[in-house]
C-alpha positions as CSV (number, residue, x, y, z in Angstrom):
1,M,103.7,49.1,63.6
2,L,104.2,47.2,66.7
3,A,106.5,47.8,69.8
4,I,107.3,45.5,72.4
5,V,108.0,46.9,75.7
6,A,109.6,45.5,79.2
7,P,109.0,46.7,82.5
8,G,111.3,47.5,85.3
9,Q,111.6,47.0,89.0
10,G,108.6,47.3,91.1
11,S,106.3,45.4,88.6
12,Q,106.8,42.0,90.1
13,T,104.0,40.3,92.1
14,P,104.3,37.1,94.3
15,G,103.8,34.0,92.0
16,F,103.5,35.9,88.8
17,L,105.5,33.0,86.8
18,L,103.4,30.3,88.0
19,P,101.0,30.1,85.3
20,W,104.0,30.1,82.7
21,L,105.5,27.0,83.9
22,E,103.2,25.0,81.5
23,V,104.1,27.1,78.5
24,G,106.9,25.8,76.0
25,E,110.3,25.2,77.5
26,T,109.7,27.6,80.3
27,S,110.9,25.0,83.2
28,L,113.7,23.9,81.4
29,L,115.0,27.6,80.7
30,L,114.4,28.6,84.4
31,E,116.4,25.7,85.3
32,K,119.1,26.4,82.9
33,W,119.4,30.2,83.9
34,S,119.2,29.4,87.5
35,Q,122.3,27.3,87.4
36,L,124.0,29.7,85.1
37,I,123.8,32.6,87.4
38,D,123.4,30.7,90.9
39,L,119.9,32.1,91.6
40,D,116.7,30.0,92.0
41,L,114.3,31.6,89.5
42,R,111.8,29.2,89.5
43,H,111.5,29.9,93.5
44,L,111.6,33.6,93.0
45,G,108.8,33.3,90.3
46,T,106.2,30.9,92.0
47,T,106.8,30.6,95.9
48,A,108.8,33.7,97.1
49,D,106.8,36.3,99.0
50,A,106.8,39.8,98.2
51,E,109.8,40.9,100.6
52,E,112.0,38.3,99.0
53,I,111.2,39.5,95.5
54,K,111.6,43.1,96.3
55,E,115.2,42.5,97.1
56,T,117.1,44.1,93.9
57,S,119.5,41.3,93.3
58,N,116.4,38.8,93.0
59,A,113.9,41.2,91.4
60,Q,116.2,42.2,88.4
61,P,117.1,38.5,87.2
62,L,113.4,37.5,87.6
63,L,111.8,40.4,85.5
64,V,114.4,39.7,82.6
65,A,113.8,36.1,82.7
66,A,110.0,36.6,82.6
67,G,110.3,39.0,79.6
68,L,112.5,36.4,77.8
69,I,110.1,33.5,78.5
70,A,106.9,35.4,77.4
71,Y,108.4,36.8,74.0
72,A,109.6,33.2,73.1
73,A,106.0,32.2,73.6
74,L,105.1,35.1,71.4
75,F,107.4,34.6,68.7
76,P,108.6,30.9,68.8
77,N,109.9,31.2,65.1
78,E,110.5,34.8,64.0
79,Q,109.9,38.4,65.1
80,S,109.7,40.2,61.8
81,S,106.3,41.7,62.9
82,V,108.1,43.8,65.6
83,T,109.5,47.1,64.5
84,A,111.0,48.4,67.9
85,V,111.6,47.6,71.4
86,A,112.1,49.7,74.6
87,G,112.6,48.8,78.2
88,H,112.2,50.7,81.5
89,S,115.5,50.5,83.4
90,V,116.5,46.8,84.0
91,G,114.0,46.1,81.1
92,E,116.7,47.4,78.6
93,I,118.5,44.1,79.1
94,T,115.5,42.3,78.2
95,T,115.2,44.4,75.1
96,A,118.8,44.1,74.2
97,A,118.2,40.3,74.0
98,L,114.9,40.6,72.2
99,A,116.6,42.6,69.6
100,G,119.4,40.2,69.1
101,V,122.4,42.6,70.7
102,I,123.1,40.0,73.2
103,N,122.0,36.5,73.5
104,N,119.8,35.2,76.5
105,E,122.7,33.8,78.7
106,S,124.6,36.9,78.4
107,A,121.5,38.8,79.4
108,M,121.0,36.8,82.5
109,K,124.8,37.1,83.4
110,L,124.5,40.9,82.9
111,V,121.2,41.1,84.9
112,R,122.7,39.2,87.8
113,A,125.7,41.3,88.0
114,R,123.8,44.4,87.8
115,G,121.2,43.6,90.5
116,A,124.0,42.6,92.9
117,A,126.0,45.3,92.3
118,M,123.3,47.9,92.6
119,S,122.2,46.3,95.9
120,Q,125.6,46.5,97.2
121,A,126.0,50.3,96.3
122,A,122.9,51.1,98.0
123,T,123.6,49.3,101.2
124,G,124.5,52.1,104.0
125,S,123.9,54.9,101.3
126,N,121.4,56.4,103.5
127,S,119.3,57.2,100.1
128,G,115.9,56.3,98.8
129,M,113.2,57.6,96.2
130,A,109.7,58.8,96.1
131,A,107.4,59.3,93.2
132,V,105.8,62.7,92.4
133,L,102.6,62.5,90.7
134,G,101.0,65.4,89.1
135,G,102.3,69.0,88.9
136,E,104.0,70.8,85.9
137,R,107.3,69.3,85.1
138,D,109.2,72.6,85.5
139,V,107.8,73.3,88.8
140,V,108.6,69.7,90.1
141,L,112.2,69.8,88.8
142,A,112.9,73.2,90.2
143,H,111.4,71.9,93.6
144,L,113.6,68.9,93.6
145,A,116.7,71.1,93.0
146,T,116.0,73.0,96.1
147,L,116.2,69.8,98.3
148,N,119.2,68.5,96.2
149,L,117.1,65.6,94.9
150,V,117.5,64.2,91.4
151,A,114.8,63.3,89.0
152,A,115.9,59.8,88.8
153,N,112.8,58.6,86.5
154,E,110.8,60.8,84.4
155,N,108.2,58.5,83.5
156,G,105.8,60.9,81.7
157,A,102.0,61.0,82.3
158,G,102.5,63.5,85.2
159,Q,104.9,60.9,87.0
160,I,108.6,61.8,88.1
161,V,110.5,60.0,90.7
162,A,112.8,61.7,92.8
163,A,115.9,60.4,94.6
164,G,118.5,61.4,97.0
165,S,119.1,61.4,100.6
166,L,116.4,59.9,103.1
167,E,116.4,63.3,104.8
168,A,115.7,65.2,101.5
169,I,113.0,62.6,100.7
170,A,111.3,63.2,104.1
171,Q,111.3,66.8,103.4
172,L,109.7,66.1,100.0
173,L,107.0,64.1,101.4
174,E,106.1,67.0,104.1
175,N,106.5,69.6,101.1
176,A,105.3,68.4,97.9
177,P,105.6,70.5,94.7
178,T,102.5,72.8,93.8
179,G,99.8,70.7,92.2
180,S,101.3,67.3,93.2
181,R,101.4,64.7,95.7
182,V,104.3,62.5,96.6
183,R,104.4,58.9,97.5
184,P,107.3,57.0,99.0
185,L,108.9,54.1,97.3
186,A,110.1,50.8,99.2
187,V,113.5,50.8,97.5
188,S,116.9,50.2,99.0
189,G,118.9,53.4,97.6
190,A,118.7,56.1,95.1
191,F,118.8,54.3,91.8
192,H,119.8,56.1,88.6
193,T,122.0,58.5,90.5
194,A,125.6,59.0,91.4
195,V,124.8,56.9,94.5
196,M,125.0,53.9,91.9
197,A,128.4,55.0,90.5
198,P,130.2,52.0,92.2
199,A,128.2,49.8,90.1
200,V,129.2,51.0,86.8
201,P,132.9,49.9,86.8
202,V,131.6,46.2,87.7
203,L,129.1,46.0,85.0
204,A,131.7,47.7,82.6
205,A,134.0,44.8,83.2
206,L,131.6,42.2,82.5
207,A,130.2,43.9,79.6
208,A,133.9,43.9,77.9
209,E,133.6,40.0,77.7
210,I,130.4,40.3,75.8
211,H,130.4,40.6,72.0
212,P,127.3,42.4,70.9
213,T,125.8,42.6,67.4
214,D,123.9,45.3,65.9
215,P,120.1,45.1,66.6
216,K,117.7,43.3,64.2
217,I,114.9,45.8,65.3
218,K,115.2,49.3,66.5
219,V,116.0,49.6,70.0
220,L,115.1,53.0,72.0
221,S,117.1,54.0,74.8
222,N,116.3,55.2,78.1
223,K,119.0,57.6,78.1
224,D,117.4,60.0,75.6
225,G,114.5,58.2,73.9
226,Q,116.4,57.9,70.7
227,V,116.8,54.8,68.6
228,V,120.1,53.3,68.8
229,S,121.6,51.3,66.1
230,S,125.0,50.1,67.5
231,G,125.1,47.0,69.5
232,A,128.1,48.2,71.4
233,D,126.5,51.5,72.0
234,I,123.3,49.8,73.4
235,V,125.6,48.0,75.9
236,A,127.5,50.7,76.9
237,R,124.2,52.8,77.4
238,I,122.9,50.0,79.7
239,V,126.2,50.1,81.8
240,G,126.2,53.8,82.3
241,Q,122.4,54.0,82.9
242,V,122.4,52.4,86.4
243,A,124.0,55.8,87.5
244,G,121.8,58.0,85.1
245,P,118.2,59.1,84.7
246,V,115.6,57.0,83.0
247,R,113.9,59.1,80.4
248,W,110.7,57.0,79.9
249,D,108.9,59.9,78.9
250,L,111.2,60.5,75.9
251,C,111.0,56.9,74.7
252,M,107.0,57.2,74.7
253,T,107.4,60.4,72.7
254,T,109.7,58.4,70.2
255,L,107.3,55.7,69.8
256,S,104.7,58.0,69.0
257,D,106.7,60.1,66.5
258,M,107.6,56.8,64.7
259,G,104.0,55.9,63.9
260,I,103.8,53.0,66.2
261,T,100.2,52.2,66.4
262,G,100.5,49.2,69.0
263,V,102.5,48.5,72.0
264,L,102.7,44.9,73.8
265,E,104.3,44.8,77.3
266,V,105.8,41.5,78.6
267,P,105.2,40.2,81.9
268,P,104.9,41.3,84.6
269,A,102.7,43.9,82.4
270,G,100.7,46.7,83.4
271,T,102.9,49.5,84.5
272,L,104.4,50.8,81.0
273,V,101.0,50.4,79.2
274,G,99.3,52.4,82.0
275,L,101.7,55.2,81.4
276,L,101.3,55.0,77.5
277,K,97.5,55.3,77.8
278,R,97.8,58.5,79.5
279,A,100.8,60.1,77.5
280,T,100.0,58.7,74.2
281,P,96.5,57.8,73.9
282,N,96.7,57.3,70.1
283,I,98.7,54.1,70.5
284,E,96.9,51.0,71.3
285,T,98.2,48.9,74.2
286,F,98.2,45.3,75.3
287,A,99.2,44.2,78.6
288,L,100.5,40.4,78.3
289,K,100.0,39.2,82.1
290,N,99.3,35.4,81.8
291,P,99.3,32.6,79.2
292,E,95.7,32.8,78.8
293,D,96.4,36.2,77.3
294,L,98.4,34.6,74.3
295,A,95.7,34.1,71.9
296,A,94.6,37.8,72.2
297,A,98.1,38.8,72.2
298,Q,98.4,37.2,68.8
299,E,95.5,38.8,67.5
300,F,96.9,42.2,68.7
301,I,100.4,41.4,66.8
302,A,98.7,40.6,63.6
303,K,96.7,43.7,63.8
304,H,99.8,46.1,64.4
305,G,102.6,43.9,63.1
306,A,104.6,44.9,60.1
307,N,104.2,42.3,57.1
């Protein structure tokens, strides 16, 4: 059985969309979506530097656009070979569109509002994030609690992202939990915590204008790793999740429990399949990075897809 996964913010690199411009209707789609959300996606994906695409309001729409473009190249006519989809953080908007819960245009509008609202919430918040690598989960979580930090992302495979005040993050960097090391993250604020609460009503207002349908394929939620069968519930979870923790570890557990045999990550791929390789080595993975990978990707789909 095959699952498709979509990465979250931080996976983008300068120029990663450039080779995709010659594939299918990529150029036309980028132009259409750029006009729709008043953001130059072609520039961001091809000529913008690392600093520009790191900005939350730029990164998030770029990531969703990339995932939709690659998926269209993989499945130009049908998607019956896909059993499930799962996205990490903003990747959940990508997968909501892939599963038919919302259309591509609604996905782009939603992610544009999400990125802008989260960026605004982070401004002046004096907060940040750091990755805790290694260590026992209970030990790490207890240590974070003593510093009033939140486990914003539990990514599995020995990776927990802490979030909170910059002062507390500095203390964490000086005093890592037993058996772990800490790496600061270049982000503008404490995503997936209460710091992002102002972004929730902004997204809720936009979501109220969207008319979701129930998914055509199984959709896993970052909230608890569970399969969600209601389109309305999926959109509601996407809205609330900006201020709640990401449980990618539970998503990986569910994929394994479902009997998924192959997971393909859409561009900019690599991060999620890396986590899967360490946490669920029983699942074969494929990172779709460039159009030159499409032929091998089709073989991977044929091997693992449902018939």
